[in-house]
C-alpha positions in Angstrom: -113.1 135.4 161.9 -114.8 135.4 165.3 -117.6 133.1 164.0 -120.5 135.7 164.2 -122.5 137.1 161.2 -123.1 140.8 160.9 -126.9 141.6 161.1 -126.6 144.5 158.6 -128.2 147.0 158.1 -128.3 147.2 161.9 -124.5 146.5 162.4 -121.4 146.8 160.2 -118.2 144.8 159.9 -114.9 145.8 158.4 -112.8 142.6 158.0 -111.1 141.7 154.8 -111.4 138.3 153.2 -110.0 138.8 149.7 -106.4 138.3 150.5 -105.1 137.7 146.9 -108.0 139.0 144.8 -108.6 142.3 143.0 -111.6 144.0 144.6 -110.3 144.6 148.1 -106.5 144.1 148.2 -105.6 146.7 150.9 -108.7 148.4 152.2 -110.6 145.1 153.0 -108.0 143.8 155.5 -109.3 145.4 158.6 -112.3 144.6 160.8 -113.5 146.1 164.0 -113.7 143.5 166.8 -116.4 145.4 168.7 -119.1 145.6 166.1 -121.6 144.1 168.5 -121.4 147.2 170.7 -122.1 149.7 167.9 -125.4 151.7 168.1 -128.3 151.0 165.7 -128.5 153.1 162.5 -125.1 152.5 160.9 -124.7 153.0 157.2 -124.1 150.1 154.7 -120.8 148.4 155.6 -117.8 149.4 153.6 -117.0 145.8 152.6 -120.5 145.3 151.3 -120.1 148.4 149.2 -116.9 147.1 147.8 -118.5 143.8 146.8 -121.4 145.5 145.1 -119.1 147.9 143.2 -116.9 145.0 142.1 -120.1 143.1 140.9 -121.4 146.1 139.0 -118.0 146.7 137.4 -117.7 143.0 136.3 -121.2 143.0 134.9 -120.5 146.1 132.8 -117.4 144.5 131.4 -119.1 141.3 130.2 -120.0 140.8 126.6 -123.6 139.6 126.7 -124.0 139.3 122.9 -122.5 135.8 122.8 -124.2 132.4 123.1 -122.7 131.8 126.6 -123.9 135.1 128.0 -125.8 133.4 130.9 -122.8 131.4 132.0 -120.6 134.5 131.8 -123.1 136.4 133.9 -122.9 133.8 136.7 -119.1 134.1 136.9 -119.0 137.4 138.9 -121.7 136.1 141.3 -119.6 132.9 141.8 -116.5 135.0 142.6 -118.4 137.2 145.1 -119.8 134.1 146.8 -116.2 132.7 147.1 -115.0 135.9 148.6 -117.8 135.7 151.1 -116.9 132.1 152.0 -113.2 132.9 152.5 -114.2 135.7 154.9 -116.4 133.7 157.3 -114.1 130.9 158.3 -116.5 129.5 160.9 -119.2 128.9 158.2 -116.8 128.1 155.4 -117.5 124.3 155.3 -121.3 124.8 155.2 -121.2 127.6 152.6 -118.7 125.5 150.5 -121.2 122.6 150.6 -124.1 124.8 149.5 -122.0 126.3 146.7 -120.9 122.8 145.5 -124.5 121.6 145.5 -125.6 124.5 143.3 -122.6 124.0 141.0 -123.5 120.3 140.5 -127.1 121.2 139.8 -126.2 123.9 137.3 -123.8 121.5 135.7 -126.6 118.8 135.2 -129.2 121.3 133.9 -126.9 123.1 131.5 -126.6 121.7 128.0 -123.0 120.8 127.0 -121.6 123.0 124.3 -118.2 122.7 122.6 -117.3 126.3 123.7 -118.0 125.6 127.4 -115.8 122.5 127.7 -113.3 124.0 130.0 -116.1 125.5 132.2 -117.6 122.0 132.6 -114.2 120.7 133.9 -114.0 123.6 136.4 -117.5 122.9 137.7 -116.7 119.2 138.0 -113.6 120.0 140.2 -115.4 122.5 142.5 -116.7 119.7 144.9 -113.1 118.4 145.3 -112.0 121.9 146.2 -114.6 122.0 149.1 -113.4 118.6 150.3 -109.8 119.8 150.2 -110.7 122.8 152.3 -112.5 120.6 154.8 -109.6 118.2 155.0 -107.2 121.2 155.5 -109.3 122.4 158.4 -109.2 118.9 160.0 -105.4 118.7 159.5 -104.9 122.1 161.1 -107.0 121.0 164.1 -104.9 117.8 164.4 -101.7 119.8 164.3 -102.9 122.1 167.0 -103.9 119.1 169.1 -100.5 117.5 168.6 -98.7 120.7 169.5 -100.7 121.0 172.7 -99.9 117.4 173.6 -96.2 118.1 172.9 -96.3 121.2 175.0 -97.8 119.2 177.8 -95.1 116.5 177.5 -92.4 119.2 177.5 -93.7 120.7 180.6 -93.8 117.3 182.3 -90.2 116.6 181.2 -89.1 119.9 182.6 -90.8 119.1 185.9 -89.1 115.7 185.9 -85.7 117.4 185.1 -86.2 119.8 188.1 -87.0 116.9 190.4 -83.9 115.1 189.2 -81.7 118.2 189.7 -83.1 118.5 193.3 -82.4 114.8 193.9 -78.8 115.3 192.6 -78.3 118.3 194.9 -79.7 116.2 197.8 -77.3 113.3 197.0 -74.4 115.7 196.8 -75.3 117.2 200.2 -75.4 113.6 201.6 -72.0 112.9 200.0 -70.5 116.0 201.6 -72.0 115.1 204.9 -70.7 111.5 204.7 -67.2 112.8 203.8 -67.2 115.1 206.8 -68.3 112.2 209.0 -65.6 110.0 207.5 -63.0 112.7 208.2 -64.2 113.0 211.8 -64.1 109.2 212.3 -60.6 109.1 210.9 -59.5 111.8 213.4 -61.1 109.9 216.3 -59.5 106.7 215.1 -56.1 108.4 215.1 -56.6 109.7 218.6 -57.7 106.3 219.9 -54.6 104.7 218.2 -52.3 107.2 220.0 -54.1 106.5 223.3 -53.7 102.7 222.9 -50.0 103.2 222.0 -49.4 105.2 225.2 -51.3 102.7 227.3 -49.2 99.8 225.8 -45.9 101.6 226.6 -47.1 102.3 230.1 -48.0 98.6 230.6 -44.5 97.5 229.4 -42.9 99.9 231.8 -45.1 98.7 234.7 -44.2 95.1 233.9 -40.5 95.9 233.9 -40.9 97.7 237.3 -42.7 94.7 238.7 -40.0 92.3 237.5 -37.3 94.5 239.1 -39.1 94.5 242.4 -39.5 90.8 242.3 -35.8 90.3 241.6 -34.8 92.6 244.4 -37.1 90.7 246.8 -35.5 87.4 245.8 -32.0 88.9 246.4 -32.9 90.1 249.8 -34.4 86.8 250.8 -31.2 85.0 249.7 -29.0 87.5 251.7 -31.0 86.9 254.9 -30.8 83.1 254.6 -29.9 81.6 258.1 -27.6 78.8 256.6 -24.6 81.3 256.3 -24.4 81.9 260.1 -24.5 78.2 260.9 -20.7 77.6 260.6 -18.4 76.5 263.6 -16.6 79.5 265.2 -13.4 77.4 265.9 -13.1 76.4 262.2 -13.6 79.9 261.2 -10.8 81.1 263.5 -8.4 78.5 262.2 -9.2 79.4 258.6 -8.6 83.1 259.4 -5.2 82.3 260.9 -4.1 80.2 257.9 -5.2 82.9 255.5 -3.1 85.5 257.3 0.0 83.3 257.0 -0.6 82.9 253.3 -1.0 86.6 252.9 2.3 87.3 254.7 4.1 84.7 252.5 2.7 86.2 249.4 3.6 89.7 250.4 7.2 88.7 250.9 7.4 87.0 247.5 5.9 90.1 245.9 8.6 92.3 247.5 11.3 90.0 246.2 9.9 90.1 242.7 9.8 93.9 242.7 13.4 94.1 243.9 14.7 91.6 241.3 12.6 92.7 238.2 11.9 96.4 238.8 13.8 97.5 235.8 12.9 94.6 233.5 10.5 95.3 230.5 7.8 92.7 229.9 8.2 90.6 226.8 4.8 91.5 225.5 5.6 95.3 225.8 8.9 94.7 224.1 7.4 92.9 221.2 4.8 95.6 220.8 7.4 98.4 220.8 9.5 96.4 218.3 6.5 96.1 215.9 5.7 99.8 216.3 9.4 100.7 215.5 9.3 98.5 212.4 6.0 100.2 211.1 7.5 103.6 211.7 10.7 102.6 209.8 8.6 101.4 206.8 6.6 104.7 206.9 9.8 106.7 206.9 11.1 104.8 203.9 7.8 105.4 202.1 7.9 109.1 202.9 11.4 109.3 201.7 10.4 107.7 198.4 7.4 110.0 198.1 9.6 113.0 198.8 12.0 112.0 196.1 9.1 111.7 193.6 7.6 115.0 194.6 11.0 116.6 194.3 11.4 115.3 190.8 7.8 116.4 189.9 8.6 119.8 191.3 11.6 120.1 189.1 9.5 119.1 186.1 6.8 121.5 187.0 9.4 124.3 187.4 10.6 123.5 183.8 6.9 123.5 182.6 6.4 126.7 184.4 9.3 128.4 182.7 8.1 127.0 179.3 4.6 128.3 180.1 5.9 131.7 180.9 7.8 131.8 177.6 4.6 130.7 175.7 2.5 133.2 177.7 4.9 136.0 176.7 4.8 134.8 173.1 1.0 134.6 173.0 0.7 137.9 174.7 2.8 139.5 172.0 0.8 137.7 169.3 -2.4 138.9 170.9 -1.3 142.4 170.9 -0.4 142.1 167.2 -3.8 140.6 166.5 -5.6 143.2 168.4 -3.7 145.9 166.6 -4.2 144.4 163.1 -7.6 142.5 163.4 -11.2 143.7 163.4 -12.4 144.5 167.0 -15.0 142.3 168.6 -18.5 143.6 167.9 -20.5 145.3 170.6 -23.7 143.2 170.5 -25.6 145.6 172.8 -25.9 148.1 169.9 -28.3 145.6 168.2 -31.0 146.4 170.9 -31.7 149.7 169.2 -32.3 148.1 165.9 -34.2 144.9 166.8 -38.0 145.3 167.3 -38.8 145.1 171.0 -35.8 147.0 172.3 -33.4 146.0 175.0 -35.6 143.4 176.7 -36.3 141.4 173.5 -32.7 141.5 172.4 -31.5 140.2 175.8 -34.1 137.4 175.5 -32.9 136.5 172.0 -29.1 136.7 172.9 -29.3 134.8 176.1 -26.8 131.8 176.1 -25.7 132.3 172.5 -22.2 132.7 171.1 -21.1 135.2 168.4 -22.0 132.8 165.5 -25.5 132.2 166.9 -26.0 135.9 167.5 -25.1 136.6 163.9 -27.8 134.1 162.8 -30.3 135.8 165.2 -29.5 139.2 163.8 -29.8 138.0 160.2 -33.2 136.4 161.0 -34.4 139.7 162.5 -33.2 141.7 159.4 -34.6 139.0 157.0 -37.9 139.0 158.8 -38.3 142.8 158.2 -37.3 142.4 154.5 -39.7 139.5 154.1 -42.6 141.5 155.4 -41.9 144.4 153.1 -41.8 142.1 150.0 -45.2 141.9 148.3 -44.4 139.2 145.7 -41.9 136.4 145.2 -40.4 135.8 141.7 -41.4 132.4 140.3 -38.5 129.9 140.0 -39.8 128.3 136.8 -40.2 124.7 135.9 -36.6 123.5 135.9 -35.5 120.1 137.2 -33.5 121.8 140.0 -36.6 123.5 141.3 -38.5 121.6 143.9 -41.9 120.3 142.6 -43.9 122.4 145.0 -42.2 125.7 143.8 -42.5 125.1 140.0 -44.3 128.3 138.8 -43.6 131.1 136.3 -44.4 134.7 137.2 -44.8 136.7 140.4 -46.2 134.9 143.5 -48.0 136.8 146.2 -46.5 137.0 149.7 -49.2 135.9 152.3 -47.1 137.5 155.1 -48.0 135.1 158.0 -46.5 135.5 161.5 -44.0 133.0 162.8 -46.7 131.7 165.1 -49.0 131.0 162.2 -46.2 129.3 160.2 -45.4 127.0 163.1 -49.0 126.2 163.6 -49.4 125.3 159.9 -46.3 123.1 160.0 -47.6 121.3 163.1 -51.0 120.7 161.4 -49.1 119.3 158.4 -47.2 116.9 160.6 -50.4 115.8 162.3 -52.0 114.9 159.0 -48.8 113.2 157.8 -48.6 111.0 160.9 -52.3 110.3 161.2 -52.4 107.8 158.4 -49.8 106.0 156.3 -48.6 108.2 153.4 -47.0 106.6 150.4 -46.3 109.8 148.5 -43.0 111.7 148.9 -42.9 114.4 151.5 -42.7 117.4 149.0 -45.7 116.1 147.1 -47.6 115.6 150.3 -46.7 119.1 151.5 -48.1 120.7 148.3 -51.3 118.5 148.4 -51.8 119.6 152.0 -51.6 123.2 151.0 -54.1 122.6 148.1 -56.5 120.9 150.5 -56.0 123.7 153.1 -56.1 126.8 151.0 -57.4 125.7 147.6 -55.6 125.2 144.3 -55.5 128.9 143.6 -53.6 129.9 146.7 -51.6 126.7 147.2 -48.5 128.0 145.2 -48.5 131.3 147.0 -48.5 129.6 150.4 -45.9 127.2 149.3 -43.5 130.1 148.4 -44.4 131.9 151.6 -43.8 128.9 153.9 -40.6 128.0 152.0 -39.1 131.5 152.4 -40.0 131.6 156.1 -38.6 128.2 157.0 -35.4 128.9 155.0 -34.9 132.1 156.9 -35.7 131.1 160.5 -33.0 128.4 161.0 -32.9 128.9 164.8 -36.5 127.8 165.1 -36.6 124.0 165.8 -39.9 123.3 164.0 -39.0 125.3 160.9 -35.4 124.2 160.6 -36.3 120.4 160.8 -39.2 120.8 158.4 -36.9 122.6 155.9 -34.3 119.9 156.2 -36.9 117.1 155.6 -38.5 119.1 152.7 -35.2 119.6 151.0 -34.1 116.0 151.5 -31.3 116.8 154.0 -32.9 114.7 156.7 -35.3 111.8 156.6 -38.8 111.8 158.2 -37.7 108.9 160.5 -35.4 111.3 162.4 -38.2 113.6 163.3 -40.6 110.7 164.1 -38.0 108.9 166.3 -37.4 112.1 168.2 -41.1 112.6 168.8 -41.6 109.0 169.9 -38.5 109.2 172.3 -39.9 112.3 174.0 -43.4 110.8 174.2 -42.0 107.5 175.7 -39.9 109.5 178.3 -43.0 111.5 179.3 -45.0 108.2 179.6 -42.4 106.7 181.9 -42.5 109.8 184.1 -46.3 109.7 184.3 -46.2 106.0 185.2 -43.7 106.8 188.0 -46.0 109.6 189.3 -48.3 107.4 191.3 -50.0 110.4 193.0 -50.6 112.1 189.6 -49.4 115.4 191.0 -47.0 116.2 188.2 -44.0 115.9 190.5 -41.0 113.5 190.7 -38.0 113.4 193.1 -34.6 113.9 191.6 -33.8 110.2 192.4 -36.8 109.1 190.4 -35.9 111.4 187.6 -32.3 110.0 187.4 -33.6 106.4 187.5 -36.1 107.0 184.6 -33.4 108.6 182.5 -31.0 105.7 183.1 -33.7 103.1 182.3 -35.0 104.9 179.2 -31.5 105.6 177.8 -29.3 102.6 179.0 -26.6 103.3 176.5 -26.0 107.0 177.4 -22.8 107.9 179.2 -23.0 109.0 182.8 -21.9 112.6 181.9 -24.8 112.8 179.3 -27.3 111.7 182.0 -25.8 114.4 184.3 -26.2 117.0 181.5 -29.9 116.0 181.0 -30.5 116.3 184.8 -28.9 119.8 184.8 -31.1 120.8 181.9 -34.1 119.5 183.8 -33.3 121.7 186.8 -30.8 119.7 188.9 -27.9 121.6 190.5 -25.1 120.5 192.9 -27.0 121.6 196.0 -30.0 119.5 195.1 -30.8 116.4 197.1 -32.5 113.2 196.0 -35.7 114.2 197.8 -36.0 117.5 195.9 -39.2 117.6 193.7 -39.3 118.3 190.0 -42.2 119.5 187.9 -41.6 117.1 185.0 -44.5 118.2 182.8 -42.8 121.7 182.4 -39.8 120.0 180.8 -41.9 119.1 177.7 -43.8 122.4 177.1 -43.4 124.4 174.0 -44.0 128.2 173.4 -46.3 129.6 170.8 -43.4 129.6 168.2 -42.6 125.9 168.7 -39.5 126.4 170.8 -39.1 123.6 173.3 -37.6 123.7 176.8 -33.8 123.2 177.4 -34.3 119.6 178.4 -35.8 118.5 175.1 -33.2 120.6 173.2 -30.5 118.8 175.1 -32.0 115.5 174.1 -31.8 116.5 170.4 -28.2 117.8 170.8 -27.1 114.5 172.4 -28.9 112.5 169.7 -26.9 114.3 167.0 -23.6 114.0 168.9 -24.2 110.2 169.5 -25.0 109.8 165.8 -21.8 111.6 164.8 -19.8 109.4 167.2 -21.5 106.2 165.8 -20.7 107.1 162.2 -17.1 108.1 163.2 -16.7 104.8 164.8 -18.0 103.1 161.7 -15.5 105.0 159.5 -12.6 104.0 161.8 -13.7 100.4 161.6 -13.7 100.5 157.8 -10.2 102.1 157.8 -10.8 103.9 154.5 -10.6 107.4 153.1 -13.8 109.2 152.1 -13.0 109.2 148.4 -12.5 105.4 148.3 -15.2 102.9 147.2 -16.8 100.8 149.9 -18.6 97.5 149.1 -21.9 96.3 150.4 -20.5 93.3 152.3 -17.7 95.4 153.9 -20.1 98.0 155.2 -22.4 95.3 156.5 -19.6 93.6 158.4 -18.4 96.9 159.9 -21.9 97.7 161.1 -22.2 94.3 162.8 -18.8 94.7 164.5 -19.4 98.1 166.0 -23.0 97.2 166.9 -23.3 93.4 167.4 -26.9 93.6 168.7 -28.2 95.2 165.5 -31.2 93.3 164.2 -31.6 92.3 160.6 -34.4 94.7 159.8 -32.5 97.8 161.1 -29.3 96.6 159.4 -31.1 96.3 156.0 -32.6 99.8 156.6 -29.2 101.3 157.2 -27.7 99.6 154.1 -30.7 100.6 152.0 -30.2 104.2 153.0 -26.4 104.1 152.5 -26.6 102.6 148.9 -29.9 104.3 148.0 -31.6 101.1 146.9 -34.8 99.5 148.2 -34.6 96.8 150.9 -36.1 94.2 148.5 -33.2 94.8 146.0 -30.4 94.3 148.5 -27.9 91.6 147.4 -28.3 88.3 149.3 -25.5 86.4 147.6 -21.9 87.3 148.7 -20.8 87.1 145.0 -23.3 89.8 144.1 -21.7 92.9 145.6 -22.4 96.6 145.0 -20.2 99.6 145.6 -20.4 103.3 146.4 -18.2 106.1 147.6 -17.6 106.1 151.3 -18.4 109.8 151.5 -21.7 109.3 149.8 -22.7 106.4 152.1 -21.7 108.4 155.2 -23.7 111.4 154.0 -26.8 109.3 153.4 -26.5 107.7 156.9 -26.1 111.1 158.4 -29.5 112.1 157.0 -31.2 109.0 158.4 -32.2 107.8 161.9 -29.0 106.0 162.7 -28.2 105.2 166.4 -26.6 102.5 168.5 -28.9 99.6 169.4 -26.6 97.9 172.0 -23.0 98.0 173.4 -20.1 97.2 171.1 -19.0 94.3 173.3 -22.0 92.5 174.9 -21.6 91.9 178.6 -20.7 88.3 179.4 -23.2 86.4 181.5 -22.3 86.4 185.1 
C-alpha cells in the first residue's frame, strides 16, 4: 500500500491483499508499516508462505489426465498473480498491463478447442478488466481533486461569512452610535427651543415696559405745557364768582327737592317691586298646586303601602309554608369535596353561575368521570335515525382524550372546513376529516368518542356549538358569522391603535363599538363596555388592553367580552323573530304562505337586500333559492312554527332600522 516492494529474503511484509478470496481471508489483512527498519536475516514472509501453500494445494487438486491439463495448470498461477496485483496498488497498472499482454499472447498461440470456448472469452475480456481498473484509479484521483477544490471553496466562503459578520457588527455599532448622537442632538434642540422661548417672552416684556415709559413721558410733557397758565386772572376771578353763585342756587333747589320728595318712592323702584311681587305670587300658586299633587300622591302611596304590607304578610306566610313543605336549597359548597381539584377548582367552576348552571357543571364533572371509566361504546346500528358518522354495529373503543385534545381537534376541523369551499354536508365532512386524520380503522372510534364528549360538555362554547351544527340544530353560517364579527371588531381596534401598543382609551373603545354595531341599543353597548373592563369610576382617558378581550384558554373558553357578544346576538335574534311573529299576527299552528312571510320580513326590516331575503325564505321553507316562486300566483305554505324553528337555526339578524331615518 505504501508503494514499496519488499526485497525478500532480506525483508518481510505482512499486508493482506486477498480481500474476498479463499487463501488469506483473515490472516492476510495485516502488514507492518516499519518493514524497512527490520534487521537482515528474517525468515520467509508469512504472506509468501500462504501463497505457496495455496498454489501447492490447487495443483494437487487439478485433474491432469484431461486434454486441457496445461490450461488448467495455468489457472492457479493466474490467480496468484491477480492476488499479487491487488496487493501492490502502486504497481497495479503496470502489473495489469503485463498480465494482459501475456494473456493475449497465450490466447493467440493456443489452438481453439470446443471444450475451452468459455476460457477463450475470459481471456478476451481480461484486457478490458485492466482498462476498467485504470479508469477507476483515474476517477478516484479526480474525485479526490474535486473534494479538495470544494474544501478550499468552503473555507473561502467561511472566511467571507466571517468578514460579512464583522461588517454587520460594525454597521450595528455605527447605527447605535448614530442613534445616541441623534438623541443627544434632540436634547440640545429642546434646550435651545426653551432658551429661545424664554428670550422671546423677555423681549415682549421689555417692549411693553418701553411703551409704558414712552406713554408716561408723553403725559408728563402734556401736563407741563405752558399754554394752561396763559389765561387772564380777571376772567378767571369772574368765572369763579359766577360758579359759586350757581353752586348756591343748585344747593337751595336740592334742599327743596329733599324736603318735598323725601318720602316718595321712585317709579322705577315701584315697577321693580311690583314685578317681583307678581313673580312671587305666581310661585306661590305653583307651590300650592304642587303641594296638592304631592298630598294626593302621598295618599295614594299610603294606600299602596297598606296594600304592600298585606301582600308582604301574605307572601311571608306562603314562604313559611313553602319552606316547611318544599325541598331545602342545596348547599353547593359540599360539591368541592367530590369534584376533582378540591375547593379551588369548584370555586372557579361555580363563579357567576346560577343553580341551573351549577347543576349542568356538576353533571359534566360526574359524566366526565363515568366517560373515562368506560372502555367501549355500544354501536348504534345502521338505522335511519342514527347519524351517518355513527352507523356501526358492535362495540366501539373509547379513545379517552382530554377536553383540551377534543377542543384542539374540533378547531382543526373548523380550520379545514373554512380553508376551502366544501360542498358536502357537515356530518359527512366530519367523518371524512376523522378518516383522513386517524385512518379508516380508527375513524369510527374517534367519531363515537368525540360525539360523546361534545354531547356531555354543553357548557364549553366550542363543543356545544359544534354539537349543535353536527346535529342540525344550528347552521354553519351562525358560527362563521360570529367568527367574522369578532375578527372585524379586532381589526377595527388594531386600526385605531396607531402606536401598535395594544392599548385603547375607553372613549376609542366606545366609538369602535358604536361604529361596528350601529343597530345595538345604548344599554347593550354599555354592557359590552362593562364586559370589556369599564366601570362607573372609569374616565374616557383610561387605557384598555383590547387584545386580552379576544383570548381563549386551552379548553376554548373565550373572555366575558366575546361571550357577551354571543349572548346579545342570540337575544337580538329572538327579538327579531318575535317582531316577525307579531307582524304576521298568526298562531304557531297556522299555515303561513311564502308571499305573506316575504312581506312581513320587508316590513320589519325594509333595508333587507334581495339575496339575504331569499336566503331567509329558503331556510324557512327548506327549499333551494333557485326553486323559490317568482310569480305571486305560485305560492307555497308551511306551518309558522316550522318556519320560525328553521329561522332560529340560521344566521338571522337585522340589517337596518325598521323605519329608515328621513333625509335631513
